[in-house]
LUMTI-141513 format. One record per residue: x, z, y of N, C-alpha, C, O in turn; residue in three letters; residue number from 1. Coordinates in steps of 0.02 Angstrom, whole numbers. Layout:
+--------+--------+---------+---------+--------+----------+--------+--------+---------+--------+--------+---------+---------+-----+
| n.east |   n.up | n.north | ca.east |  ca.up | ca.north | c.east |   c.up | c.north | o.east |   o.up | o.north | residuo | num |
+--------+--------+---------+---------+--------+----------+--------+--------+---------+--------+--------+---------+---------+-----+
|      X |      Z |       Y |       X |      Z |        Y |      X |      Z |       Y |      X |      Z |       Y |     ALA | NUM |
...
+--------+--------+---------+---------+--------+----------+--------+--------+---------+--------+--------+---------+---------+-----+
END
This chain:
+--------+--------+---------+---------+--------+----------+--------+--------+---------+--------+--------+---------+---------+-----+
| n.east |   n.up | n.north | ca.east |  ca.up | ca.north | c.east |   c.up | c.north | o.east |   o.up | o.north | residuo | num |
+--------+--------+---------+---------+--------+----------+--------+--------+---------+--------+--------+---------+---------+-----+
|     42 |      0 |     -59 |       0 |      0 |        0 |     44 |      0 |      62 |     92 |     38 |      65 |     MET |   1 |
|     29 |    -41 |     110 |      69 |    -47 |      170 |     58 |     13 |     216 |      4 |     42 |     219 |     ALA |   2 |
|    111 |     31 |     252 |     106 |     86 |      300 |     86 |     57 |     367 |    125 |     23 |     400 |     ASN |   3 |
|     25 |     72 |     388 |      -1 |     48 |      452 |     -7 |    108 |     499 |    -22 |    164 |     479 |     HIS |   4 |
|      4 |     94 |     563 |      -9 |    146 |      612 |    -84 |    153 |     622 |   -122 |    110 |     601 |     THR |   5 |
|   -104 |    206 |     655 |    -175 |    218 |      668 |   -204 |    161 |     709 |   -260 |    138 |     696 |     LEU |   6 |
|   -167 |    137 |     758 |    -191 |     82 |      801 |   -200 |     19 |     760 |   -249 |    -18 |     770 |     ALA |   7 |
|   -154 |      5 |     713 |    -161 |    -54 |      670 |   -221 |    -48 |     624 |   -258 |    -96 |     614 |     GLU |   8 |
|   -232 |     12 |     597 |    -290 |     24 |      554 |   -355 |     13 |     592 |   -401 |    -18 |     565 |     GLU |   9 |
|   -359 |     37 |     653 |    -419 |     28 |      694 |   -431 |    -45 |     710 |   -487 |    -69 |     709 |     GLU |  10 |
|   -377 |    -81 |     725 |    -382 |   -152 |      740 |   -407 |   -190 |     678 |   -451 |   -234 |     684 |     ARG |  11 |
|   -380 |   -174 |     619 |    -402 |   -207 |      558 |   -475 |   -192 |     542 |   -512 |   -236 |     522 |     LEU |  12 |
|   -495 |   -129 |     552 |    -565 |   -110 |      541 |   -612 |   -149 |     587 |   -665 |   -172 |     566 |     ASP |  13 |
|   -593 |   -155 |     650 |    -634 |   -193 |      698 |   -639 |   -266 |     678 |   -693 |   -296 |     682 |     LYS |  14 |
|   -584 |   -294 |     656 |    -583 |   -365 |      635 |   -628 |   -376 |     574 |   -666 |   -424 |     571 |     GLU |  15 |
|   -624 |   -330 |     526 |    -666 |   -335 |      466 |   -739 |   -329 |     484 |   -780 |   -367 |     459 |     ILE |  16 |
|   -756 |   -281 |     527 |    -826 |   -273 |      548 |   -851 |   -333 |     587 |   -909 |   -353 |     578 |     ASN |  17 |
|   -809 |   -362 |     629 |    -828 |   -422 |      667 |   -843 |   -479 |     619 |   -891 |   -516 |     629 |     ARG |  18 |
|   -802 |   -487 |     568 |    -813 |   -541 |      520 |   -877 |   -530 |     480 |   -913 |   -577 |     466 |     LYS |  19 |
|   -890 |   -467 |     462 |    -951 |   -452 |      425 |  -1013 |   -468 |     466 |  -1063 |   -493 |     440 |     LYS |  20 |
|  -1011 |   -453 |     531 |   -1068 |   -466 |      575 |  -1081 |   -540 |     582 |  -1139 |   -561 |     591 |     GLN |  21 |
|  -1030 |   -581 |     578 |   -1037 |   -653 |      589 |  -1055 |   -690 |     525 |  -1070 |   -749 |     527 |     LYS |  22 |
|  -1055 |   -656 |     468 |   -1071 |   -688 |      406 |  -1145 |   -703 |     402 |  -1186 |   -666 |     428 |     MET |  23 |
|  -1161 |   -758 |     370 |   -1230 |   -777 |      360 |  -1262 |   -736 |     305 |  -1228 |   -715 |     258 |     SER |  24 |
|  -1326 |   -724 |     311 |   -1362 |   -686 |      260 |  -1371 |   -727 |     196 |  -1370 |   -699 |     141 |     GLU |  25 |
|  -1381 |   -792 |     203 |   -1399 |   -834 |      146 |  -1346 |   -884 |     124 |  -1348 |   -908 |      67 |     TYR |  26 |
|  -1300 |   -901 |     168 |   -1251 |   -952 |      151 |  -1180 |   -926 |     163 |  -1170 |   -880 |     203 |     ILE |  27 |
|  -1133 |   -957 |     129 |   -1063 |   -940 |      141 |  -1023 |  -1004 |     150 |  -1042 |  -1057 |     126 |     GLU |  28 |
|   -968 |   -997 |     184 |    -925 |  -1053 |      200 |   -857 |  -1042 |     166 |   -827 |   -989 |     172 |     PHE |  29 |
|   -834 |  -1094 |     131 |    -770 |  -1089 |       96 |   -728 |  -1150 |     111 |   -753 |  -1207 |     111 |     ARG |  30 |
|   -664 |  -1139 |     123 |    -618 |  -1194 |      134 |   -611 |  -1233 |      69 |   -590 |  -1206 |      18 |     LEU |  31 |
|   -629 |  -1296 |      72 |    -625 |  -1339 |       13 |   -560 |  -1378 |      13 |   -528 |  -1387 |     -39 |     LEU |  32 |
|   -540 |  -1400 |      73 |    -479 |  -1440 |       80 |   -450 |  -1432 |     150 |   -486 |  -1436 |     199 |     GLU |  33 |
|   -385 |  -1421 |     152 |    -350 |  -1419 |      217 |   -313 |  -1484 |     225 |   -266 |  -1499 |     188 |     GLN |  34 |
|   -334 |  -1524 |     273 |    -301 |  -1588 |      287 |   -251 |  -1576 |     343 |   -250 |  -1522 |     373 |     LYS |  35 |
|   -208 |  -1625 |     359 |    -157 |  -1613 |      410 |   -186 |  -1590 |     478 |   -156 |  -1547 |     511 |     PRO |  36 |
|   -242 |  -1618 |     499 |    -270 |  -1600 |      564 |   -340 |  -1570 |     560 |   -363 |  -1541 |     610 |     LYS |  37 |
|   -373 |  -1575 |     504 |    -442 |  -1551 |      498 |   -452 |  -1513 |     433 |   -407 |  -1510 |     390 |     THR |  38 |
|   -510 |  -1484 |     426 |    -528 |  -1448 |      365 |   -593 |  -1476 |     336 |   -633 |  -1506 |     372 |     GLN |  39 |
|   -601 |  -1467 |     271 |    -665 |  -1482 |      238 |   -691 |  -1415 |     213 |   -658 |  -1380 |     175 |     VAL |  40 |
|   -751 |  -1398 |     235 |    -781 |  -1334 |      220 |   -841 |  -1344 |     174 |   -884 |  -1386 |     187 |     ILE |  41 |
|   -844 |  -1305 |     121 |    -901 |  -1307 |       75 |   -952 |  -1256 |      99 |   -935 |  -1198 |     112 |     GLU |  42 |
|  -1015 |  -1276 |     103 |   -1070 |  -1232 |      122 |  -1108 |  -1216 |      58 |  -1134 |  -1261 |      25 |     VAL |  43 |
|  -1111 |  -1151 |      41 |   -1139 |  -1130 |      -23 |  -1197 |  -1082 |     -14 |  -1199 |  -1044 |      34 |     MET |  44 |
|  -1245 |  -1085 |     -60 |   -1299 |  -1037 |      -63 |  -1273 |   -973 |     -94 |  -1243 |   -974 |    -148 |     SER |  45 |
|  -1283 |   -916 |     -60 |   -1262 |   -852 |      -89 |  -1305 |   -834 |    -149 |  -1280 |   -806 |    -198 |     LYS |  46 |
|  -1369 |   -849 |    -146 |   -1415 |   -830 |     -200 |  -1405 |   -871 |    -263 |  -1400 |   -844 |    -318 |     LEU |  47 |
|  -1402 |   -937 |    -256 |   -1400 |   -981 |     -314 |  -1329 |  -1005 |    -331 |  -1319 |  -1038 |    -382 |     TYR |  48 |
|  -1280 |   -989 |    -288 |   -1210 |  -1008 |     -299 |  -1203 |  -1084 |    -308 |  -1162 |  -1107 |    -347 |     ARG |  49 |
|  -1243 |  -1121 |    -271 |   -1240 |  -1194 |     -274 |  -1219 |  -1222 |    -207 |  -1228 |  -1191 |    -154 |     SER |  50 |
|  -1191 |  -1282 |    -209 |   -1169 |  -1315 |     -147 |  -1229 |  -1342 |    -110 |  -1272 |  -1377 |    -138 |     ARG |  51 |
|  -1232 |  -1326 |     -45 |   -1284 |  -1352 |       -1 |  -1261 |  -1412 |      38 |  -1301 |  -1452 |      61 |     LEU |  52 |
|  -1196 |  -1419 |      46 |   -1167 |  -1474 |       83 |  -1095 |  -1459 |     101 |  -1066 |  -1410 |      79 |     GLY |  53 |
|  -1067 |  -1503 |     142 |    -999 |  -1493 |      167 |   -997 |  -1505 |     242 |  -1037 |  -1543 |     269 |     ILE |  54 |
|   -949 |  -1473 |     274 |    -934 |  -1485 |      344 |   -866 |  -1519 |     345 |   -818 |  -1494 |     316 |     ILE |  55 |
|   -863 |  -1576 |     377 |    -800 |  -1612 |      383 |   -797 |  -1653 |     447 |   -848 |  -1664 |     479 |     MET |  56 |
|   -738 |  -1676 |     464 |    -728 |  -1715 |      524 |   -761 |  -1783 |     515 |   -750 |  -1817 |     464 |     TRP |  57 |
|   -801 |  -1804 |     565 |    -833 |  -1869 |      565 |   -801 |  -1910 |     620 |   -816 |  -1902 |     679 |     PHE |  58 |
|   -756 |  -1955 |     599 |    -714 |  -1992 |      646 |   -752 |  -2032 |     698 |   -731 |  -2035 |     755 |     GLY |  59 |
|   -808 |  -2063 |     679 |    -846 |  -2104 |      726 |   -871 |  -2063 |     786 |   -875 |  -2087 |     842 |     LYS |  60 |
|   -887 |  -2000 |     773 |    -912 |  -1957 |      827 |   -857 |  -1913 |     856 |   -867 |  -1879 |     907 |     TRP |  61 |
|   -798 |  -1913 |     823 |    -741 |  -1873 |      844 |   -760 |  -1799 |     848 |   -743 |  -1764 |     897 |     ARG |  62 |
|   -794 |  -1775 |     797 |    -813 |  -1705 |      793 |   -832 |  -1688 |     721 |   -842 |  -1732 |     679 |     GLN |  63 |
|   -836 |  -1623 |     708 |    -859 |  -1601 |      642 |   -934 |  -1613 |     635 |   -971 |  -1609 |     683 |     TYR |  64 |
|   -955 |  -1628 |     573 |   -1026 |  -1638 |      559 |  -1042 |  -1606 |     491 |   -998 |  -1597 |     449 |     ALA |  65 |
|  -1105 |  -1591 |     482 |   -1129 |  -1563 |      418 |  -1161 |  -1618 |     377 |  -1203 |  -1656 |     401 |     PHE |  66 |
|  -1139 |  -1623 |     314 |   -1164 |  -1673 |      268 |  -1201 |  -1636 |     211 |  -1169 |  -1613 |     164 |     PHE |  67 |
|  -1268 |  -1630 |     216 |   -1305 |  -1592 |      166 |  -1309 |  -1629 |      99 |  -1307 |  -1691 |      96 |     PRO |  68 |
|  -1315 |  -1591 |      46 |   -1328 |  -1619 |      -20 |  -1399 |  -1647 |     -22 |  -1442 |  -1623 |      16 |     GLU |  69 |
|  -1413 |  -1696 |     -65 |   -1481 |  -1722 |      -71 |  -1531 |  -1667 |     -90 |  -1515 |  -1621 |    -127 |     PRO |  70 |
|  -1590 |  -1674 |     -63 |   -1647 |  -1630 |      -78 |  -1634 |  -1556 |     -61 |  -1660 |  -1511 |     -95 |     GLU |  71 |
|  -1595 |  -1544 |      -9 |   -1586 |  -1475 |       15 |  -1630 |  -1466 |      77 |  -1641 |  -1513 |     115 |     THR |  72 |
|  -1654 |  -1405 |      86 |   -1698 |  -1388 |      142 |  -1669 |  -1327 |     176 |  -1645 |  -1280 |     143 |     VAL |  73 |
|  -1670 |  -1326 |     243 |   -1639 |  -1272 |      282 |  -1689 |  -1245 |     333 |  -1725 |  -1283 |     364 |     PHE |  74 |
|  -1689 |  -1180 |     341 |   -1729 |  -1150 |      394 |  -1687 |  -1145 |     457 |  -1627 |  -1161 |     456 |     ASN |  75 |
|  -1717 |  -1122 |     511 |   -1681 |  -1122 |      575 |  -1622 |  -1073 |     575 |  -1573 |  -1086 |     610 |     LYS |  76 |
|  -1627 |  -1018 |     538 |   -1572 |   -971 |      536 |  -1511 |  -1001 |     501 |  -1455 |   -995 |     525 |     GLU |  77 |
|  -1522 |  -1035 |     446 |   -1467 |  -1067 |      411 |  -1437 |  -1124 |     452 |  -1375 |  -1131 |     455 |     CYS |  78 |
|  -1478 |  -1163 |     484 |   -1452 |  -1216 |      528 |  -1412 |  -1187 |     586 |  -1361 |  -1215 |     606 |     LEU |  79 |
|  -1436 |  -1132 |     613 |   -1399 |  -1099 |      667 |  -1332 |  -1073 |     642 |  -1282 |  -1078 |     678 |     ASN |  80 |
|  -1330 |  -1045 |     582 |   -1267 |  -1021 |      553 |  -1218 |  -1079 |     543 |  -1158 |  -1072 |     557 |     ASP |  81 |
|  -1243 |  -1135 |     519 |   -1200 |  -1194 |      510 |  -1175 |  -1219 |     576 |  -1115 |  -1235 |     583 |     ILE |  82 |
|  -1218 |  -1223 |     626 |   -1198 |  -1246 |      692 |  -1146 |  -1199 |     722 |  -1097 |  -1222 |     752 |     GLN |  83 |
|  -1156 |  -1135 |     715 |   -1109 |  -1086 |      742 |  -1040 |  -1093 |     708 |   -989 |  -1088 |     741 |     SER |  84 |
|  -1041 |  -1104 |     644 |    -978 |  -1113 |      608 |   -942 |  -1176 |     632 |   -881 |  -1175 |     643 |     TYR |  85 |
|   -979 |  -1230 |     639 |    -949 |  -1293 |      664 |   -920 |  -1282 |     733 |   -865 |  -1307 |     748 |     ILE |  86 |
|   -955 |  -1247 |     776 |    -930 |  -1235 |      844 |   -863 |  -1199 |     845 |   -822 |  -1210 |     890 |     ALA |  87 |
|   -851 |  -1157 |     795 |    -788 |  -1120 |      792 |   -730 |  -1163 |     766 |   -672 |  -1144 |     773 |     LYS |  88 |
|   -745 |  -1220 |     735 |    -694 |  -1263 |      708 |   -658 |  -1305 |     760 |   -604 |  -1331 |     747 |     LEU |  89 |
|   -685 |  -1311 |     818 |    -656 |  -1354 |      870 |   -589 |  -1333 |     892 |   -559 |  -1365 |     936 |     ARG |  90 |
+--------+--------+---------+---------+--------+----------+--------+--------+---------+--------+--------+---------+---------+-----+
END
């Protein structure tokens, strides 16, 4: 176990809590591929452990975009979580 100072421990606790607050209730994001300049992110259902789609760079638009799997349906909270995640990729 690493020896951390009290200040380091508090900083790590705050960072962990911040990440927990930003996590989606229903979906999770996992790095699928790290490319030289961009990332490919897998969007997964927490409940069913199935792929809902991927987030990747869309060259024509020069920005990240979400590519859903066929026959997937999203509510506004999930779409907002996906949008928020994409906004952080910039």
